[in-house]
PDB file of the backbone (N, CA, C, O) and the ligand in Angstrom, with CONECT records:
HET     ZN  A 101       1
ATOM      1  N   MET A   1      41.684 -10.616  31.461  1.00  0.00           N
ATOM      2  CA  MET A   1      42.728  -9.808  30.467  1.00  0.00           C
ATOM      3  C   MET A   1      42.327  -9.915  29.033  1.00  0.00           C
ATOM      4  O   MET A   1      41.958 -10.996  28.575  1.00  0.00           O
ATOM      5  N   LEU A   2      42.385  -8.854  28.325  1.00  0.00           N
ATOM      6  CA  LEU A   2      41.970  -8.614  26.957  1.00  0.00           C
ATOM      7  C   LEU A   2      43.036  -8.033  26.103  1.00  0.00           C
ATOM      8  O   LEU A   2      43.904  -7.248  26.485  1.00  0.00           O
ATOM      9  N   THR A   3      42.880  -8.494  24.934  1.00  0.00           N
ATOM     10  CA  THR A   3      44.015  -8.113  23.965  1.00  0.00           C
ATOM     11  C   THR A   3      43.416  -6.890  23.313  1.00  0.00           C
ATOM     12  O   THR A   3      42.268  -6.897  22.866  1.00  0.00           O
ATOM     13  N   TYR A   4      44.243  -5.801  23.265  1.00  0.00           N
ATOM     14  CA  TYR A   4      43.954  -4.627  22.582  1.00  0.00           C
ATOM     15  C   TYR A   4      45.024  -4.348  21.526  1.00  0.00           C
ATOM     16  O   TYR A   4      46.243  -4.405  21.689  1.00  0.00           O
ATOM     17  N   ASP A   5      44.366  -4.042  20.436  1.00  0.00           N
ATOM     18  CA  ASP A   5      45.255  -3.745  19.281  1.00  0.00           C
ATOM     19  C   ASP A   5      45.506  -2.183  19.134  1.00  0.00           C
ATOM     20  O   ASP A   5      44.618  -1.351  19.317  1.00  0.00           O
ATOM     21  N   TYR A   6      46.645  -1.917  18.830  1.00  0.00           N
ATOM     22  CA  TYR A   6      47.041  -0.524  18.675  1.00  0.00           C
ATOM     23  C   TYR A   6      47.748  -0.323  17.419  1.00  0.00           C
ATOM     24  O   TYR A   6      48.345  -1.247  16.866  1.00  0.00           O
ATOM     25  N   ARG A   7      47.696   0.876  16.949  1.00  0.00           N
ATOM     26  CA  ARG A   7      48.405   1.378  15.770  1.00  0.00           C
ATOM     27  C   ARG A   7      48.967   2.779  15.865  1.00  0.00           C
ATOM     28  O   ARG A   7      48.260   3.775  16.015  1.00  0.00           O
ATOM     29  N   CYS A   8      50.247   2.790  15.772  1.00  0.00           N
ATOM     30  CA  CYS A   8      50.822   4.148  15.774  1.00  0.00           C
ATOM     31  C   CYS A   8      50.406   5.085  14.653  1.00  0.00           C
ATOM     32  O   CYS A   8      50.398   4.712  13.480  1.00  0.00           O
ATOM     33  N   LYS A   9      50.071   6.273  15.022  1.00  0.00           N
ATOM     34  CA  LYS A   9      49.693   7.258  14.047  1.00  0.00           C
ATOM     35  C   LYS A   9      50.873   7.781  13.295  1.00  0.00           C
ATOM     36  O   LYS A   9      50.749   8.291  12.182  1.00  0.00           O
ATOM     37  N   LYS A  10      52.068   7.645  13.936  1.00  0.00           N
ATOM     38  CA  LYS A  10      53.275   8.276  13.413  1.00  0.00           C
ATOM     39  C   LYS A  10      53.884   7.298  12.413  1.00  0.00           C
ATOM     40  O   LYS A  10      54.057   7.602  11.233  1.00  0.00           O
ATOM     41  N   CYS A  11      54.194   6.146  12.914  1.00  0.00           N
ATOM     42  CA  CYS A  11      55.009   5.248  11.927  1.00  0.00           C
ATOM     43  C   CYS A  11      54.222   4.039  11.531  1.00  0.00           C
ATOM     44  O   CYS A  11      54.734   3.140  10.864  1.00  0.00           O
ATOM     45  N   GLY A  12      53.002   4.013  11.930  1.00  0.00           N
ATOM     46  CA  GLY A  12      52.060   2.928  11.370  1.00  0.00           C
ATOM     47  C   GLY A  12      52.313   1.490  12.001  1.00  0.00           C
ATOM     48  O   GLY A  12      51.676   0.492  11.667  1.00  0.00           O
ATOM     49  N   HIS A  13      53.256   1.509  12.892  1.00  0.00           N
ATOM     50  CA  HIS A  13      53.482   0.322  13.683  1.00  0.00           C
ATOM     51  C   HIS A  13      52.172  -0.300  14.434  1.00  0.00           C
ATOM     52  O   HIS A  13      51.522   0.416  15.197  1.00  0.00           O
ATOM     53  N   GLU A  14      51.852  -1.488  14.221  1.00  0.00           N
ATOM     54  CA  GLU A  14      50.859  -2.082  14.878  1.00  0.00           C
ATOM     55  C   GLU A  14      51.309  -3.154  15.878  1.00  0.00           C
ATOM     56  O   GLU A  14      52.235  -3.937  15.665  1.00  0.00           O
ATOM     57  N   PHE A  15      50.548  -3.111  17.013  1.00  0.00           N
ATOM     58  CA  PHE A  15      50.913  -4.132  17.999  1.00  0.00           C
ATOM     59  C   PHE A  15      49.815  -4.341  18.948  1.00  0.00           C
ATOM     60  O   PHE A  15      48.913  -3.503  18.980  1.00  0.00           O
ATOM     61  N   ALA A  16      49.783  -5.375  19.738  1.00  0.00           N
ATOM     62  CA  ALA A  16      48.850  -5.813  20.611  1.00  0.00           C
ATOM     63  C   ALA A  16      49.273  -5.900  21.998  1.00  0.00           C
ATOM     64  O   ALA A  16      50.373  -6.356  22.310  1.00  0.00           O
ATOM     65  N   LEU A  17      48.372  -5.447  22.883  1.00  0.00           N
ATOM     66  CA  LEU A  17      48.843  -5.421  24.313  1.00  0.00           C
ATOM     67  C   LEU A  17      47.752  -6.272  25.049  1.00  0.00           C
ATOM     68  O   LEU A  17      46.565  -6.235  24.726  1.00  0.00           O
ATOM     69  N   LEU A  18      48.194  -6.950  25.945  1.00  0.00           N
ATOM     70  CA  LEU A  18      47.345  -7.695  26.842  1.00  0.00           C
ATOM     71  C   LEU A  18      47.042  -6.717  28.152  1.00  0.00           C
ATOM     72  O   LEU A  18      47.931  -6.342  28.916  1.00  0.00           O
ATOM     73  N   GLN A  19      45.929  -6.439  28.256  1.00  0.00           N
ATOM     74  CA  GLN A  19      45.652  -5.607  29.341  1.00  0.00           C
ATOM     75  C   GLN A  19      44.267  -6.159  30.046  1.00  0.00           C
ATOM     76  O   GLN A  19      43.488  -6.970  29.545  1.00  0.00           O
ATOM     77  N   SER A  20      44.155  -5.528  31.320  1.00  0.00           N
ATOM     78  CA  SER A  20      42.813  -5.787  31.961  1.00  0.00           C
ATOM     79  C   SER A  20      42.001  -4.485  31.747  1.00  0.00           C
ATOM     80  O   SER A  20      42.493  -3.423  31.366  1.00  0.00           O
ATOM     81  N   ILE A  21      40.791  -4.685  32.018  1.00  0.00           N
ATOM     82  CA  ILE A  21      39.931  -3.673  31.717  1.00  0.00           C
ATOM     83  C   ILE A  21      40.166  -2.380  32.290  1.00  0.00           C
ATOM     84  O   ILE A  21      39.883  -1.355  31.670  1.00  0.00           O
ATOM     85  N   ASN A  22      40.742  -2.367  33.607  1.00  0.00           N
ATOM     86  CA  ASN A  22      41.032  -1.254  34.289  1.00  0.00           C
ATOM     87  C   ASN A  22      42.360  -0.551  33.869  1.00  0.00           C
ATOM     88  O   ASN A  22      42.692   0.578  34.231  1.00  0.00           O
ATOM     89  N   ASP A  23      42.972  -1.264  33.169  1.00  0.00           N
ATOM     90  CA  ASP A  23      44.243  -0.640  32.627  1.00  0.00           C
ATOM     91  C   ASP A  23      44.002   0.534  31.694  1.00  0.00           C
ATOM     92  O   ASP A  23      43.076   0.555  30.883  1.00  0.00           O
ATOM     93  N   LYS A  24      44.909   1.533  31.861  1.00  0.00           N
ATOM     94  CA  LYS A  24      44.784   2.746  30.965  1.00  0.00           C
ATOM     95  C   LYS A  24      45.182   2.370  29.580  1.00  0.00           C
ATOM     96  O   LYS A  24      46.130   1.610  29.386  1.00  0.00           O
ATOM     97  N   PRO A  25      44.444   2.911  28.562  1.00  0.00           N
ATOM     98  CA  PRO A  25      45.111   2.536  27.306  1.00  0.00           C
ATOM     99  C   PRO A  25      46.498   3.077  27.012  1.00  0.00           C
ATOM    100  O   PRO A  25      46.863   4.159  27.472  1.00  0.00           O
ATOM    101  N   ARG A  26      47.138   2.447  26.373  1.00  0.00           N
ATOM    102  CA  ARG A  26      48.462   2.830  25.897  1.00  0.00           C
ATOM    103  C   ARG A  26      48.438   3.957  24.848  1.00  0.00           C
ATOM    104  O   ARG A  26      47.665   3.972  23.890  1.00  0.00           O
ATOM    105  N   ARG A  27      49.361   4.899  25.123  1.00  0.00           N
ATOM    106  CA  ARG A  27      49.327   5.976  24.148  1.00  0.00           C
ATOM    107  C   ARG A  27      50.665   6.207  23.432  1.00  0.00           C
ATOM    108  O   ARG A  27      50.733   7.082  22.569  1.00  0.00           O
ATOM    109  N   ALA A  28      51.657   5.510  23.731  1.00  0.00           N
ATOM    110  CA  ALA A  28      52.936   5.691  23.061  1.00  0.00           C
ATOM    111  C   ALA A  28      53.393   4.616  22.392  1.00  0.00           C
ATOM    112  O   ALA A  28      53.391   3.500  22.913  1.00  0.00           O
ATOM    113  N   CYS A  29      53.855   4.851  21.105  1.00  0.00           N
ATOM    114  CA  CYS A  29      54.367   3.806  20.310  1.00  0.00           C
ATOM    115  C   CYS A  29      55.639   3.187  20.848  1.00  0.00           C
ATOM    116  O   CYS A  29      56.508   3.983  21.202  1.00  0.00           O
ATOM    117  N   PRO A  30      55.886   1.885  20.966  1.00  0.00           N
ATOM    118  CA  PRO A  30      57.054   1.401  21.470  1.00  0.00           C
ATOM    119  C   PRO A  30      58.286   1.531  20.617  1.00  0.00           C
ATOM    120  O   PRO A  30      59.421   1.362  21.063  1.00  0.00           O
ATOM    121  N   LYS A  31      58.014   1.836  19.375  1.00  0.00           N
ATOM    122  CA  LYS A  31      59.146   2.088  18.406  1.00  0.00           C
ATOM    123  C   LYS A  31      59.502   3.616  18.300  1.00  0.00           C
ATOM    124  O   LYS A  31      60.678   3.979  18.325  1.00  0.00           O
ATOM    125  N   CYS A  32      58.604   4.379  18.198  1.00  0.00           N
ATOM    126  CA  CYS A  32      58.923   5.825  17.890  1.00  0.00           C
ATOM    127  C   CYS A  32      58.405   6.728  18.969  1.00  0.00           C
ATOM    128  O   CYS A  32      58.626   7.939  18.965  1.00  0.00           O
ATOM    129  N   ARG A  33      57.684   6.088  19.927  1.00  0.00           N
ATOM    130  CA  ARG A  33      57.205   6.913  21.021  1.00  0.00           C
ATOM    131  C   ARG A  33      56.086   7.821  20.523  1.00  0.00           C
ATOM    132  O   ARG A  33      55.691   8.747  21.232  1.00  0.00           O
ATOM    133  N   GLY A  34      55.563   7.577  19.314  1.00  0.00           N
ATOM    134  CA  GLY A  34      54.547   8.481  18.611  1.00  0.00           C
ATOM    135  C   GLY A  34      53.249   8.075  19.326  1.00  0.00           C
ATOM    136  O   GLY A  34      53.183   7.216  20.205  1.00  0.00           O
ATOM    137  N   ARG A  35      52.250   8.779  18.854  1.00  0.00           N
ATOM    138  CA  ARG A  35      50.940   8.654  19.462  1.00  0.00           C
ATOM    139  C   ARG A  35      50.293   7.431  18.863  1.00  0.00           C
ATOM    140  O   ARG A  35      50.399   7.240  17.651  1.00  0.00           O
ATOM    141  N   VAL A  36      49.717   6.701  19.528  1.00  0.00           N
ATOM    142  CA  VAL A  36      48.979   5.438  19.045  1.00  0.00           C
ATOM    143  C   VAL A  36      47.459   5.585  19.430  1.00  0.00           C
ATOM    144  O   VAL A  36      47.044   6.162  20.435  1.00  0.00           O
ATOM    145  N   GLU A  37      46.691   4.961  18.452  1.00  0.00           N
ATOM    146  CA  GLU A  37      45.412   4.731  18.637  1.00  0.00           C
ATOM    147  C   GLU A  37      44.967   3.380  18.816  1.00  0.00           C
ATOM    148  O   GLU A  37      45.570   2.469  18.249  1.00  0.00           O
ATOM    149  N   ARG A  38      43.946   3.153  19.566  1.00  0.00           N
ATOM    150  CA  ARG A  38      43.487   1.795  19.890  1.00  0.00           C
ATOM    151  C   ARG A  38      42.524   1.345  18.751  1.00  0.00           C
ATOM    152  O   ARG A  38      41.594   2.042  18.345  1.00  0.00           O
ATOM    153  N   LEU A  39      42.826   0.165  18.300  1.00  0.00           N
ATOM    154  CA  LEU A  39      41.987  -0.335  17.251  1.00  0.00           C
ATOM    155  C   LEU A  39      40.824  -1.119  17.786  1.00  0.00           C
ATOM    156  O   LEU A  39      41.056  -1.875  18.730  1.00  0.00           O
ATOM    157  N   ILE A  40      39.582  -1.040  17.302  1.00  0.00           N
ATOM    158  CA  ILE A  40      38.521  -1.789  17.598  1.00  0.00           C
ATOM    159  C   ILE A  40      38.440  -2.953  16.693  1.00  0.00           C
ATOM    160  O   ILE A  40      38.268  -2.938  15.474  1.00  0.00           O
ATOM    161  N   THR A  41      38.596  -4.001  17.512  1.00  0.00           N
ATOM    162  CA  THR A  41      38.461  -5.248  16.702  1.00  0.00           C
ATOM    163  C   THR A  41      37.157  -5.943  16.864  1.00  0.00           C
ATOM    164  O   THR A  41      36.691  -5.928  18.003  1.00  0.00           O
ATOM    165  N   GLY A  42      36.488  -6.542  15.944  1.00  0.00           N
ATOM    166  CA  GLY A  42      35.190  -7.234  16.111  1.00  0.00           C
ATOM    167  C   GLY A  42      35.509  -8.666  16.358  1.00  0.00           C
ATOM    168  O   GLY A  42      34.652  -9.470  15.991  1.00  0.00           O
ATOM    169  N   GLY A  43      36.465  -9.074  16.850  1.00  0.00           N
ATOM    170  CA  GLY A  43      36.705 -10.534  17.026  1.00  0.00           C
ATOM    171  C   GLY A  43      36.143 -11.036  18.195  1.00  0.00           C
ATOM    172  O   GLY A  43      35.790 -12.215  18.215  1.00  0.00           O
ATOM    173  N   GLY A  44      35.972 -10.162  19.397  1.00  0.00           N
ATOM    174  CA  GLY A  44      35.573 -10.643  20.641  1.00  0.00           C
ATOM    175  C   GLY A  44      34.039 -10.741  20.665  1.00  0.00           C
ATOM    176  O   GLY A  44      33.291 -10.680  19.689  1.00  0.00           O
ATOM    177  N   ASN A  45      33.717 -10.899  21.913  1.00  0.00           N
ATOM    178  CA  ASN A  45      32.145 -10.996  22.250  1.00  0.00           C
ATOM    179  C   ASN A  45      31.579  -9.633  22.454  1.00  0.00           C
ATOM    180  O   ASN A  45      30.388  -9.459  22.712  1.00  0.00           O
ATOM    181  N   PHE A  46      32.360  -8.764  22.349  1.00  0.00           N
ATOM    182  CA  PHE A  46      31.846  -7.380  22.700  1.00  0.00           C
ATOM    183  C   PHE A  46      32.745  -6.298  21.894  1.00  0.00           C
ATOM    184  O   PHE A  46      33.922  -6.512  21.602  1.00  0.00           O
ATOM    185  N   ILE A  47      32.126  -5.247  21.609  1.00  0.00           N
ATOM    186  CA  ILE A  47      32.708  -4.238  20.781  1.00  0.00           C
ATOM    187  C   ILE A  47      32.947  -2.959  21.854  1.00  0.00           C
ATOM    188  O   ILE A  47      32.068  -2.504  22.587  1.00  0.00           O
ATOM    189  N   LEU A  48      34.132  -2.557  21.788  1.00  0.00           N
ATOM    190  CA  LEU A  48      34.286  -1.287  22.668  1.00  0.00           C
ATOM    191  C   LEU A  48      33.775  -0.001  21.995  1.00  0.00           C
ATOM    192  O   LEU A  48      34.148   0.266  20.853  1.00  0.00           O
ATOM    193  N   LYS A  49      33.034   0.708  22.589  1.00  0.00           N
ATOM    194  CA  LYS A  49      32.340   1.733  22.159  1.00  0.00           C
ATOM    195  C   LYS A  49      32.691   2.941  23.060  1.00  0.00           C
ATOM    196  O   LYS A  49      32.779   2.744  24.272  1.00  0.00           O
ATOM    197  N   GLY A  50      32.871   4.016  22.619  1.00  0.00           N
ATOM    198  CA  GLY A  50      33.001   5.429  23.369  1.00  0.00           C
ATOM    199  C   GLY A  50      33.434   5.214  24.785  1.00  0.00           C
ATOM    200  O   GLY A  50      34.590   4.905  25.073  1.00  0.00           O
ATOM    201  N   ASN A  51      32.459   5.387  25.681  1.00  0.00           N
ATOM    202  CA  ASN A  51      32.690   5.504  26.961  1.00  0.00           C
ATOM    203  C   ASN A  51      32.950   3.975  27.709  1.00  0.00           C
ATOM    204  O   ASN A  51      33.639   3.860  28.722  1.00  0.00           O
ATOM    205  N   GLY A  52      32.446   3.120  27.198  1.00  0.00           N
ATOM    206  CA  GLY A  52      32.441   1.680  27.731  1.00  0.00           C
ATOM    207  C   GLY A  52      32.302   0.730  26.768  1.00  0.00           C
ATOM    208  O   GLY A  52      32.532   0.952  25.579  1.00  0.00           O
ATOM    209  N   PHE A  53      31.905  -0.418  27.247  1.00  0.00           N
ATOM    210  CA  PHE A  53      31.727  -1.336  26.339  1.00  0.00           C
ATOM    211  C   PHE A  53      30.406  -2.196  26.528  1.00  0.00           C
ATOM    212  O   PHE A  53      30.034  -2.395  27.685  1.00  0.00           O
ATOM    213  N   TYR A  54      29.711  -2.691  25.533  1.00  0.00           N
ATOM    214  CA  TYR A  54      28.409  -3.128  25.777  1.00  0.00           C
ATOM    215  C   TYR A  54      28.498  -4.673  25.190  1.00  0.00           C
ATOM    216  O   TYR A  54      29.290  -4.978  24.298  1.00  0.00           O
ATOM    217  N   SER A  55      27.737  -5.452  25.703  1.00  0.00           N
ATOM    218  CA  SER A  55      27.562  -6.861  25.134  1.00  0.00           C
ATOM    219  C   SER A  55      26.616  -6.699  23.879  1.00  0.00           C
ATOM    220  O   SER A  55      25.417  -6.435  23.969  1.00  0.00           O
ATOM    221  N   THR A  56      27.280  -6.882  22.739  1.00  0.00           N
ATOM    222  CA  THR A  56      26.401  -6.727  21.659  1.00  0.00           C
ATOM    223  C   THR A  56      26.056  -8.169  20.933  1.00  0.00           C
ATOM    224  O   THR A  56      25.626  -8.324  19.790  1.00  0.00           O
ATOM    225  N   ASP A  57      26.359  -9.160  21.895  1.00  0.00           N
ATOM    226  CA  ASP A  57      26.266 -10.526  21.187  1.00  0.00           C
ATOM    227  C   ASP A  57      24.819 -10.954  21.472  1.00  0.00           C
ATOM    228  O   ASP A  57      24.587 -11.722  22.405  1.00  0.00           O
ATOM    229  N   TYR A  58      23.822 -10.464  20.673  1.00  0.00           N
ATOM    230  CA  TYR A  58      22.459 -10.604  20.900  1.00  0.00           C
ATOM    231  C   TYR A  58      22.137 -12.083  20.580  1.00  0.00           C
ATOM    232  O   TYR A  58      21.091 -12.554  21.028  1.00  0.00           O
ATOM    233  N   ARG A  59      22.947 -12.828  19.854  1.00  0.00           N
ATOM    234  CA  ARG A  59      22.584 -14.031  19.486  1.00  0.00           C
ATOM    235  C   ARG A  59      23.148 -15.168  20.475  1.00  0.00           C
ATOM    236  O   ARG A  59      23.166 -16.361  20.171  1.00  0.00           O
ATOM    237  N   SER A  60      23.489 -14.780  21.384  1.00  0.00           N
ATOM    238  CA  SER A  60      23.912 -15.764  22.404  1.00  0.00           C
ATOM    239  C   SER A  60      22.886 -16.803  22.875  1.00  0.00           C
ATOM    240  O   SER A  60      21.704 -16.459  22.884  1.00  0.00           O
ATOM    241  N   PRO A  61      23.180 -17.883  23.217  1.00  0.00           N
ATOM    242  CA  PRO A  61      22.249 -18.897  23.737  1.00  0.00           C
ATOM    243  C   PRO A  61      21.498 -18.198  24.780  1.00  0.00           C
ATOM    244  O   PRO A  61      20.282 -18.195  24.588  1.00  0.00           O
ATOM    245  N   GLU A  62      21.938 -17.569  25.901  1.00  0.00           N
ATOM    246  CA  GLU A  62      21.177 -16.874  26.915  1.00  0.00           C
ATOM    247  C   GLU A  62      20.231 -15.937  26.462  1.00  0.00           C
ATOM    248  O   GLU A  62      19.129 -15.859  27.004  1.00  0.00           O
ATOM    249  N   TYR A  63      20.587 -15.157  25.437  1.00  0.00           N
ATOM    250  CA  TYR A  63      19.660 -14.200  24.739  1.00  0.00           C
ATOM    251  C   TYR A  63      18.463 -14.896  24.286  1.00  0.00           C
ATOM    252  O   TYR A  63      17.320 -14.543  24.578  1.00  0.00           O
ATOM    253  N   LYS A  64      18.785 -15.964  23.515  1.00  0.00           N
ATOM    254  CA  LYS A  64      17.762 -16.758  22.863  1.00  0.00           C
ATOM    255  C   LYS A  64      16.727 -17.319  23.967  1.00  0.00           C
ATOM    256  O   LYS A  64      15.499 -17.316  23.887  1.00  0.00           O
ATOM    257  N   LYS A  65      17.491 -17.775  24.962  1.00  0.00           N
ATOM    258  CA  LYS A  65      16.553 -18.387  25.994  1.00  0.00           C
ATOM    259  C   LYS A  65      15.652 -17.467  26.604  1.00  0.00           C
ATOM    260  O   LYS A  65      14.497 -17.792  26.878  1.00  0.00           O
ATOM    261  N   ALA A  66      16.160 -16.238  26.852  1.00  0.00           N
ATOM    262  CA  ALA A  66      15.436 -15.184  27.466  1.00  0.00           C
ATOM    263  C   ALA A  66      14.197 -14.771  26.595  1.00  0.00           C
ATOM    264  O   ALA A  66      13.089 -14.537  27.078  1.00  0.00           O
ATOM    265  N   VAL A  67      14.512 -14.705  25.214  1.00  0.00           N
ATOM    266  CA  VAL A  67      13.546 -14.367  24.354  1.00  0.00           C
ATOM    267  C   VAL A  67      12.442 -15.460  24.364  1.00  0.00           C
ATOM    268  O   VAL A  67      11.252 -15.144  24.376  1.00  0.00           O
ATOM    269  N   GLU A  68      12.871 -16.792  24.358  1.00  0.00           N
ATOM    270  CA  GLU A  68      11.882 -17.807  24.449  1.00  0.00           C
ATOM    271  C   GLU A  68      11.026 -17.680  25.666  1.00  0.00           C
ATOM    272  O   GLU A  68       9.814 -17.846  25.529  1.00  0.00           O
ATOM    273  N   GLN A  69      11.515 -17.407  26.828  1.00  0.00           N
ATOM    274  CA  GLN A  69      10.734 -17.418  28.079  1.00  0.00           C
ATOM    275  C   GLN A  69       9.755 -16.236  27.956  1.00  0.00           C
ATOM    276  O   GLN A  69       8.606 -16.304  28.394  1.00  0.00           O
ATOM    277  N   GLU A  70      10.230 -15.207  27.375  1.00  0.00           N
ATOM    278  CA  GLU A  70       9.269 -14.072  27.131  1.00  0.00           C
ATOM    279  C   GLU A  70       8.193 -14.435  26.302  1.00  0.00           C
ATOM    280  O   GLU A  70       7.091 -13.959  26.572  1.00  0.00           O
ATOM    281  N   LYS A  71       8.309 -15.166  25.374  1.00  0.00           N
ATOM    282  CA  LYS A  71       7.321 -15.625  24.517  1.00  0.00           C
ATOM    283  C   LYS A  71       6.370 -16.464  25.158  1.00  0.00           C
ATOM    284  O   LYS A  71       5.166 -16.402  24.912  1.00  0.00           O
ATOM    285  N   LYS A  72       6.904 -17.278  26.008  1.00  0.00           N
ATOM    286  CA  LYS A  72       5.951 -18.106  26.560  1.00  0.00           C
ATOM    287  C   LYS A  72       5.109 -17.403  27.763  1.00  0.00           C
ATOM    288  O   LYS A  72       3.959 -17.750  28.034  1.00  0.00           O
ATOM    289  N   SER A  73       5.803 -16.386  28.447  1.00  0.00           N
ATOM    290  CA  SER A  73       5.047 -15.800  29.504  1.00  0.00           C
ATOM    291  C   SER A  73       3.914 -14.839  28.899  1.00  0.00           C
ATOM    292  O   SER A  73       2.841 -14.647  29.469  1.00  0.00           O
ATOM    293  N   VAL A  74       4.234 -14.332  27.831  1.00  0.00           N
ATOM    294  CA  VAL A  74       3.149 -13.434  27.178  1.00  0.00           C
ATOM    295  C   VAL A  74       2.234 -14.224  26.366  1.00  0.00           C
ATOM    296  O   VAL A  74       2.610 -14.856  25.378  1.00  0.00           O
ATOM    297  N   GLU A  75       1.064 -14.188  26.771  1.00  0.00           N
ATOM    298  CA  GLU A  75      -0.058 -14.948  25.982  1.00  0.00           C
ATOM    299  C   GLU A  75      -0.153 -14.246  24.590  1.00  0.00           C
ATOM    300  O   GLU A  75      -0.072 -13.034  24.392  1.00  0.00           O
ATOM    301  N   PRO A  76      -0.334 -15.202  23.692  1.00  0.00           N
ATOM    302  CA  PRO A  76      -0.383 -14.833  22.325  1.00  0.00           C
ATOM    303  C   PRO A  76      -1.669 -13.959  22.127  1.00  0.00           C
ATOM    304  O   PRO A  76      -2.773 -14.487  21.992  1.00  0.00           O
ATOM    305  N   ALA A  77      -1.495 -12.671  22.114  1.00  0.00           N
ATOM    306  CA  ALA A  77      -2.592 -11.741  21.973  1.00  0.00           C
ATOM    307  C   ALA A  77      -3.121 -11.649  20.724  1.00  0.00           C
ATOM    308  O   ALA A  77      -3.146 -10.559  20.153  1.00  0.00           O
ATOM    309  N   LYS A  78      -3.572 -12.698  20.187  1.00  0.00           N
ATOM    310  CA  LYS A  78      -4.232 -12.802  19.002  1.00  0.00           C
ATOM    311  C   LYS A  78      -5.604 -12.126  18.951  1.00  0.00           C
ATOM    312  O   LYS A  78      -6.095 -11.921  20.061  1.00  0.00           O
ATOM    313  N   SER A  79      -6.275 -11.765  17.966  1.00  0.00           N
ATOM    314  CA  SER A  79      -7.499 -11.061  18.066  1.00  0.00           C
ATOM    315  C   SER A  79      -8.571 -12.127  18.418  1.00  0.00           C
ATOM    316  O   SER A  79      -8.750 -13.181  17.808  1.00  0.00           O
ATOM    317  N   LYS A  80      -9.164 -11.740  19.361  1.00  0.00           N
ATOM    318  CA  LYS A  80     -10.234 -12.624  19.964  1.00  0.00           C
ATOM    319  C   LYS A  80     -11.235 -12.832  18.786  1.00  0.00           C
ATOM    320  O   LYS A  80     -11.392 -12.031  17.864  1.00  0.00           O
ATOM    321  N   PRO A  81     -11.877 -13.996  18.941  1.00  0.00           N
ATOM    322  CA  PRO A  81     -13.059 -14.207  17.822  1.00  0.00           C
ATOM    323  C   PRO A  81     -13.953 -13.066  18.169  1.00  0.00           C
ATOM    324  O   PRO A  81     -14.451 -12.900  19.283  1.00  0.00           O
ATOM    325  N   ALA A  82     -14.134 -12.234  17.059  1.00  0.00           N
ATOM    326  CA  ALA A  82     -14.986 -11.130  17.232  1.00  0.00           C
ATOM    327  C   ALA A  82     -16.408 -11.550  17.513  1.00  0.00           C
ATOM    328  O   ALA A  82     -16.928 -12.417  16.812  1.00  0.00           O
ATOM    329  N   GLU A  83     -17.021 -11.015  18.441  1.00  0.00           N
ATOM    330  CA  GLU A  83     -18.396 -11.220  18.743  1.00  0.00           C
ATOM    331  C   GLU A  83     -19.309 -10.721  17.581  1.00  0.00           C
ATOM    332  O   GLU A  83     -19.276  -9.618  17.036  1.00  0.00           O
ATOM    333  N   LYS A  84     -20.083 -11.715  17.338  1.00  0.00           N
ATOM    334  CA  LYS A  84     -20.996 -11.266  16.075  1.00  0.00           C
ATOM    335  C   LYS A  84     -21.973 -10.170  16.736  1.00  0.00           C
ATOM    336  O   LYS A  84     -22.631 -10.258  17.773  1.00  0.00           O
ATOM    337  N   LYS A  85     -21.884  -9.314  15.991  1.00  0.00           N
ATOM    338  CA  LYS A  85     -22.856  -8.121  16.557  1.00  0.00           C
ATOM    339  C   LYS A  85     -24.233  -8.285  15.812  1.00  0.00           C
ATOM    340  O   LYS A  85     -24.402  -8.555  14.623  1.00  0.00           O
ATOM    341  N   LYS A  86     -25.065  -8.087  16.668  1.00  0.00           N
ATOM    342  CA  LYS A  86     -26.542  -8.323  16.034  1.00  0.00           C
ATOM    343  C   LYS A  86     -26.841  -7.025  15.106  1.00  0.00           C
ATOM    344  O   LYS A  86     -26.619  -5.854  15.415  1.00  0.00           O
ATOM    345  N   LYS A  87     -27.324  -7.445  14.058  1.00  0.00           N
ATOM    346  CA  LYS A  87     -27.384  -6.334  13.112  1.00  0.00           C
ATOM    347  C   LYS A  87     -28.628  -5.609  13.463  1.00  0.00           C
ATOM    348  O   LYS A  87     -29.709  -6.198  13.443  1.00  0.00           O
ATOM    349  N   THR A  88     -28.531  -4.424  13.765  1.00  0.00           N
ATOM    350  CA  THR A  88     -29.645  -3.648  14.167  1.00  0.00           C
ATOM    351  C   THR A  88     -30.420  -3.200  12.802  1.00  0.00           C
ATOM    352  O   THR A  88     -30.457  -2.051  12.363  1.00  0.00           O
ATOM    353  N   VAL A  89     -30.999  -4.295  12.256  1.00  0.00           N
ATOM    354  CA  VAL A  89     -31.599  -3.929  11.076  1.00  0.00           C
ATOM    355  C   VAL A  89     -33.141  -3.651  11.373  1.00  0.00           C
ATOM    356  O   VAL A  89     -33.898  -3.146  10.544  1.00  0.00           O
ATOM    357  N   ALA A  90     -33.465  -3.991  12.493  1.00  0.00           N
ATOM    358  CA  ALA A  90     -34.929  -3.772  12.915  1.00  0.00           C
ATOM    359  C   ALA A  90     -35.274  -2.336  12.830  1.00  0.00           C
ATOM    360  O   ALA A  90     -34.959  -1.576  13.745  1.00  0.00           O
ATOM    361  N   GLU A  91     -35.887  -1.937  11.807  1.00  0.00           N
ATOM    362  CA  GLU A  91     -36.194  -0.499  11.756  1.00  0.00           C
ATOM    363  C   GLU A  91     -37.647  -0.307  12.231  1.00  0.00           C
ATOM    364  O   GLU A  91     -38.517  -1.170  12.119  1.00  0.00           O
ATOM    365  N   ALA A  92     -37.790   0.698  12.678  1.00  0.00           N
ATOM    366  CA  ALA A  92     -39.095   1.067  13.339  1.00  0.00           C
ATOM    367  C   ALA A  92     -40.169   0.948  12.245  1.00  0.00           C
ATOM    368  O   ALA A  92     -40.255   1.662  11.246  1.00  0.00           O
ATOM    369  N   ALA A  93     -40.962  -0.056  12.589  1.00  0.00           N
ATOM    370  CA  ALA A  93     -41.925  -0.147  11.625  1.00  0.00           C
ATOM    371  C   ALA A  93     -43.301   0.393  12.007  1.00  0.00           C
ATOM    372  O   ALA A  93     -44.005  -0.058  12.910  1.00  0.00           O
ATOM    373  N   GLY A  94     -43.603   1.456  11.172  1.00  0.00           N
ATOM    374  CA  GLY A  94     -44.749   2.215  11.587  1.00  0.00           C
ATOM    375  C   GLY A  94     -45.114   2.512  12.947  1.00  0.00           C
ATOM    376  O   GLY A  94     -46.124   3.175  13.185  1.00  0.00           O
TER     377      GLY A  94
HETATM  378 ZN    ZN A 101      55.524   4.427  16.088  1.00  0.00          ZN2+
END
């Protein structure tokens, strides 16, 4: 269950509703039956966006762990010690 914040566009009444993800968003103001809009609050672990919601908590411990493992698995591709090229200074002598 999640708490959704709504605000009435008509009378400005703000209220919160406890709904499950599958519940349809409420559209009517309990006070004036006017149209309400759902407010997006940044308090949770995710932000509601357009069609759905995405986990935007990139700084979660799990994410960090994944990053660490990725770092370990990938060899540090630092520049190899450049092979010394033999200078082809030898010019054709006569
Ligand atoms: Zn209202």
